C-alpha positions as CSV (number, residue, x, y, z in Angstrom):
1,M,25.2,45.6,30.8
2,P,24.2,45.8,27.1
3,E,22.4,42.9,25.4
4,I,24.7,40.3,23.8
5,E,23.9,41.5,20.2
6,A,25.6,44.8,21.1
7,Y,28.8,42.9,21.3
8,L,28.7,41.5,17.8
9,P,31.0,44.2,16.3
10,A,33.5,43.4,19.0
11,A,33.2,39.7,18.4
12,R,33.8,40.2,14.6
13,A,36.9,42.4,15.3
14,A,38.3,39.8,17.7
15,L,37.7,36.9,15.2
16,A,39.6,39.0,12.5
17,A,42.5,39.3,14.9
18,F,42.6,35.5,15.3
19,G,42.7,35.0,11.6
20,L,39.0,34.3,11.1
21,S,37.8,37.3,9.2
22,G,34.5,36.7,7.6
23,T,33.5,34.1,10.2
24,E,30.2,35.1,11.8
25,P,30.0,34.9,15.6
26,H,26.9,33.3,17.1
27,P,25.8,34.5,20.5
28,V,25.9,31.8,23.2
29,G,25.6,33.5,26.6
30,K,26.2,36.7,28.5
31,S,26.9,36.8,32.2
32,E,30.2,38.4,33.3
33,N,31.9,37.2,30.2
34,V,30.3,37.4,26.8
35,V,30.6,34.2,24.8
36,F,30.1,33.5,21.1
37,R,30.5,30.4,18.9
38,A,32.6,30.7,15.7
39,D,32.5,28.0,13.0
40,A,35.8,28.3,11.1
41,P,36.1,27.5,7.4
42,D,38.2,24.5,8.1
43,G,35.4,22.8,10.0
44,T,36.7,23.6,13.5
45,T,34.5,25.3,16.0
46,W,35.7,27.9,18.5
47,A,34.4,29.6,21.6
48,L,35.1,33.3,21.7
49,R,35.1,34.9,25.2
50,L,35.0,38.6,25.8
51,H,36.4,38.8,29.3
52,R,34.7,40.9,32.0
53,P,36.6,44.2,32.5
54,G,38.5,44.7,35.7
55,Y,38.7,41.0,36.7
56,H,41.9,39.6,35.4
57,A,44.8,41.5,33.8
58,L,46.5,40.1,30.8
59,P,49.3,38.2,32.6
60,A,46.7,36.3,34.7
61,L,44.8,35.4,31.5
62,E,48.0,34.2,29.8
63,S,48.8,32.1,32.8
64,E,45.4,30.5,32.5
65,R,46.4,29.4,29.0
66,E,49.7,27.9,30.4
67,L,47.6,25.9,32.9
68,T,45.1,24.6,30.4
69,A,47.9,23.6,28.0
70,H,49.5,21.6,30.8
71,L,46.3,19.9,31.7
72,S,45.5,19.1,28.1
73,A,49.0,17.5,27.8
74,H,47.9,15.3,30.7
75,G,44.8,14.1,28.9
76,L,42.2,16.3,30.5
77,I,39.4,17.8,28.4
78,V,39.9,21.5,28.9
79,P,39.8,24.7,26.8
80,T,42.8,24.9,24.6
81,G,43.6,28.3,23.0
82,R,44.3,29.7,19.6
83,R,46.8,32.6,19.1
84,T,46.1,35.7,17.1
85,T,47.8,36.3,13.8
86,G,50.4,38.3,15.7
87,G,51.2,35.3,18.0
88,A,49.4,36.6,21.2
89,W,46.9,34.6,23.2
90,Y,44.5,37.6,23.6
91,T,43.5,40.7,21.7
92,E,41.8,43.9,23.0
93,V,38.6,45.0,21.2
94,P,36.3,48.0,21.7
95,T,33.0,47.1,23.4
96,P,29.9,49.0,24.6
97,D,30.8,48.6,28.2
98,P,31.5,51.7,30.3
99,E,35.2,50.7,30.3
100,G,35.2,50.8,26.5
101,S,37.0,47.5,25.8
102,R,37.5,43.9,26.7
103,L,40.2,41.3,26.2
104,A,39.1,38.5,23.9
105,G,40.4,35.0,23.8
106,L,39.6,32.0,21.5
107,T,39.4,28.4,22.6
108,L,38.6,25.2,20.8
109,W,34.9,24.2,21.2
110,H,34.6,20.7,22.5
111,P,31.3,18.9,21.5
112,G,29.0,17.9,24.2
113,Q,26.8,19.4,26.9
114,T,27.3,20.6,30.4
115,L,26.5,18.3,33.3
116,E,23.9,20.9,34.6
117,S,22.1,20.8,31.2
118,L,22.0,17.0,31.5
119,I,20.8,16.6,35.0
120,G,19.1,19.9,35.7
121,K,18.1,20.4,39.4
122,D,18.0,16.7,40.1
123,R,20.5,15.5,42.7
124,G,18.8,12.1,43.4
125,P,20.4,8.7,43.2
126,G,20.2,8.7,39.4
127,T,22.8,11.5,39.3
128,W,25.2,10.1,41.8
129,D,27.3,8.3,39.2
130,W,27.9,11.7,37.6
131,F,29.1,13.1,40.9
132,E,31.4,10.1,41.4
133,R,32.9,10.7,37.9
134,T,33.2,14.4,38.8
135,G,35.2,13.4,41.9
136,T,37.5,11.3,39.6
137,L,37.9,14.3,37.3
138,L,38.9,16.6,40.0
139,A,41.4,14.1,41.4
140,D,43.0,13.9,37.9
141,L,43.1,17.7,37.8
142,H,44.8,17.9,41.2
143,K,47.3,15.2,40.4
144,A,48.3,17.2,37.3
145,T,48.7,20.5,39.1
146,A,50.3,19.2,42.3
147,S,53.2,17.8,40.3
148,W,53.6,20.9,38.1
149,S,56.1,23.7,38.4
150,P,54.6,26.7,36.5
151,P,56.9,29.1,34.6
152,P,58.3,32.0,36.7
153,V,56.0,34.5,35.0
154,F,52.9,32.5,36.0
155,T,50.4,34.5,38.1
156,R,47.0,33.7,39.5
157,H,45.2,34.9,42.6
158,R,45.3,32.9,45.9
159,L,42.4,31.5,47.7
160,D,44.3,31.2,51.0
161,F,43.5,32.6,54.4
162,D,43.8,36.2,53.1
163,G,42.1,35.4,49.8
164,L,39.1,33.9,51.6
165,V,38.6,35.7,54.9
166,G,41.3,38.4,55.1
167,E,40.7,42.1,55.2
168,N,40.3,42.3,51.4
169,P,39.3,38.8,50.3
170,F,39.2,38.0,46.6
171,W,35.4,37.8,46.3
172,G,34.8,40.9,48.5
173,C,33.9,41.6,52.1
174,F,30.8,39.4,52.3
175,W,30.2,40.4,56.0
176,D,29.9,44.1,55.3
177,L,27.6,44.5,52.4
178,P,25.1,47.3,52.1
179,C,22.2,44.9,51.6
180,L,22.7,43.2,55.0
181,T,20.6,43.8,58.0
182,A,22.3,44.3,61.4
183,D,21.5,40.7,62.3
184,E,22.7,39.4,59.0
185,R,25.9,41.4,59.3
186,Q,26.5,39.8,62.8
187,L,25.8,36.3,61.4
188,L,28.3,36.7,58.5
189,T,30.9,38.2,60.8
190,E,30.5,35.1,63.1
191,A,30.9,32.9,60.0
192,R,34.0,34.8,58.9
193,D,35.5,34.4,62.4
194,H,34.6,30.7,62.4
195,A,36.2,30.1,59.0
196,A,39.3,32.1,60.0
197,A,39.8,30.0,63.1
198,R,39.6,26.8,61.0
199,L,41.8,28.0,58.2
200,A,44.5,29.1,60.6
201,S,45.3,25.4,61.1
202,F,45.9,24.7,57.4
203,T,49.6,24.5,56.8
204,D,49.9,22.5,53.6
205,P,51.0,24.3,50.4
206,L,48.3,25.3,47.9
207,I,47.9,23.8,44.5
208,L,46.3,25.1,41.4
209,I,42.5,24.4,41.5
210,H,39.7,25.1,39.1
211,A,37.8,26.9,41.9
212,D,34.4,26.9,40.0
213,A,33.8,23.3,39.1
214,H,30.1,23.3,39.6
215,P,27.9,21.2,37.2
216,A,27.5,24.0,34.7
217,N,31.3,23.9,34.2
218,V,31.6,20.2,33.9
219,L,31.5,19.1,30.2
220,V,30.1,15.8,29.1
221,S,31.8,15.2,25.7
222,K,31.7,11.9,23.9
223,G,31.2,9.9,27.1
224,H,34.1,11.6,28.9
225,L,34.1,14.4,31.4
226,G,36.0,17.7,31.1
227,L,36.1,21.1,32.6
228,I,35.3,24.5,31.0
229,D,35.6,28.1,32.2
230,F,38.9,28.4,34.0
231,D,38.2,32.1,34.7
232,D,38.4,31.6,38.4
233,C,41.3,29.1,38.6
234,A,43.6,29.9,41.5
235,W,46.0,28.7,44.1
236,G,43.9,26.9,46.7
237,W,43.2,23.8,48.7
238,P,41.8,20.7,46.9
239,A,38.8,20.5,49.3
240,F,37.6,23.9,48.1
241,D,37.4,22.5,44.6
242,M,35.4,19.5,45.9
243,A,33.1,21.8,47.9
244,V,32.2,23.9,44.8
245,S,31.3,20.7,42.9
246,L,29.1,19.4,45.8
247,W,27.5,22.7,46.9
248,S,24.4,22.5,44.7
249,A,23.5,19.2,46.4
250,S,24.5,20.1,50.0
251,S,21.0,20.8,51.2
252,E,19.6,17.6,49.8
253,P,18.4,15.0,52.4
254,D,20.6,12.3,50.8
255,F,23.7,14.5,50.6
256,A,25.8,12.2,52.7
257,Q,25.3,9.4,50.2
258,L,26.0,11.6,47.2
259,R,29.2,12.9,48.9
260,T,30.3,9.4,49.6
261,R,30.0,8.6,45.9
262,F,31.9,11.7,45.0
263,L,34.8,10.9,47.4
264,T,34.8,7.3,46.1
265,G,35.6,8.7,42.6
266,Y,38.3,11.0,44.0
267,T,40.1,8.3,46.0
268,S,40.1,6.1,42.9
269,R,42.8,8.5,41.5
270,R,44.2,10.4,44.5
271,A,44.4,10.3,48.2
272,L,42.0,12.5,50.1
273,P,43.2,15.4,52.3
274,G,43.2,14.6,56.0
275,N,39.9,15.3,57.9
276,I,38.1,15.6,54.6
277,L,34.6,15.7,56.0
278,A,35.4,18.7,58.3
279,Q,37.2,20.4,55.4
280,L,34.2,19.9,53.1
281,D,31.9,21.4,55.7
282,L,34.1,24.4,56.1
283,F,34.5,25.0,52.3
284,L,30.8,24.5,51.7
285,L,30.3,27.3,54.1
286,M,32.9,29.4,52.4
287,R,31.2,28.8,49.0
288,T,28.0,30.1,50.5
289,L,29.7,33.2,51.8
290,M,31.4,33.8,48.5
291,L,28.0,33.5,46.7
292,I,26.5,36.1,49.0
293,G,29.2,38.6,48.1
294,W,29.1,37.6,44.4
295,S,25.3,37.9,44.2
296,A,25.2,41.3,46.0
297,D,27.6,42.7,43.5
298,R,25.7,41.4,40.4
299,P,22.0,42.4,40.6
300,E,21.8,42.4,36.8
301,L,22.6,38.7,36.8
302,V,20.8,37.3,39.9
303,G,17.9,39.7,40.4
304,A,16.6,41.4,43.5
305,E,18.1,40.4,46.9
306,S,14.8,39.0,47.9
307,E,15.3,36.3,45.3
308,W,18.6,35.0,46.6
309,K,19.5,36.4,50.0
310,P,17.1,34.6,52.3
311,S,18.1,31.1,51.2
312,L,21.8,31.8,51.3
313,I,21.6,33.5,54.8
314,D,19.6,30.4,56.0
315,K,22.3,28.2,54.6
316,V,25.0,30.1,56.5
317,R,23.0,29.9,59.8
318,T,22.4,26.1,59.4
319,A,26.1,25.5,58.6
320,L,27.3,27.5,61.7
321,E,24.9,25.6,63.9
322,S,26.1,22.2,62.6
323,Q,29.8,23.2,62.9
324,A,29.5,24.6,66.5
325,Q,32.5,22.7,67.8
326,P,36.2,23.5,68.5
327,P,38.3,23.7,65.3
328,P,40.4,20.7,64.6
329,T,44.0,20.7,65.7
330,A,45.4,18.6,62.9
331,S,46.5,20.4,59.7
332,A,45.1,19.5,56.3
333,R,47.2,16.9,54.5
334,T,47.2,16.1,50.9
């Protein structure tokens, strides 16, 4: 993947399409999406995102805008878009990628910092208030989406049984990766079978979730919490959202106390799903499995497999050992 400076011509072309000709883009970050900051002449600041090729088609990106507009109307701090001079939410610009182009979108830049930049790797008692507040934030998100009827053209992927553990799950066949040894492949196949047996009992309808609400996507802005980067938003179960938020702390010795604080925040706004602790255990495992597939497919972002695979494989093994019990018979309830 080219360095971020190679995308400056594309960023300038995109800003011109959004009516900001002459506004210079400032590089912010490059992972799968390439992000720039743009300071408009009227004093507003915008985030320009050049979306990774091949991930979301235009209808799915436009649906993301519909969702964030709905959430903003309900008082949540989320990315709100700006249209091009032609009235579209996105514009396609030439880029130095092998695909030759990317879709570009512009969102209002909220002042503040991410929760990850604030607390770093610390998950001790001093951070638990932040996790409680994050629980409240996700409950507000779920209340807003559970009561919403999206427009007929709305389209986002589904993190249901098929989307998580089916024959072609959304984040790839984590149990059949070239980088796995025979023992690792057997372990991940067992994990897939375990998750499938548990998910088969889930009968409640899915709601729209953020699906990537880890601390780097939680924004602390003027004393309030918000969410950024809805690139992975999908139809899913609320407990999956919670597990993503909690995953980075899940190996900590005091995880149970941190989790309790998080759930306290959630229940202050919305009732918990039934059997929540078992659901969280399951979706923490699913998050680990997803990260194995994600990491294997992105060596340019995560480095050699020796840097990430051993810890994630150990995490799967520990989770399976702790969940070695019959799957619950009661369905999830929201």
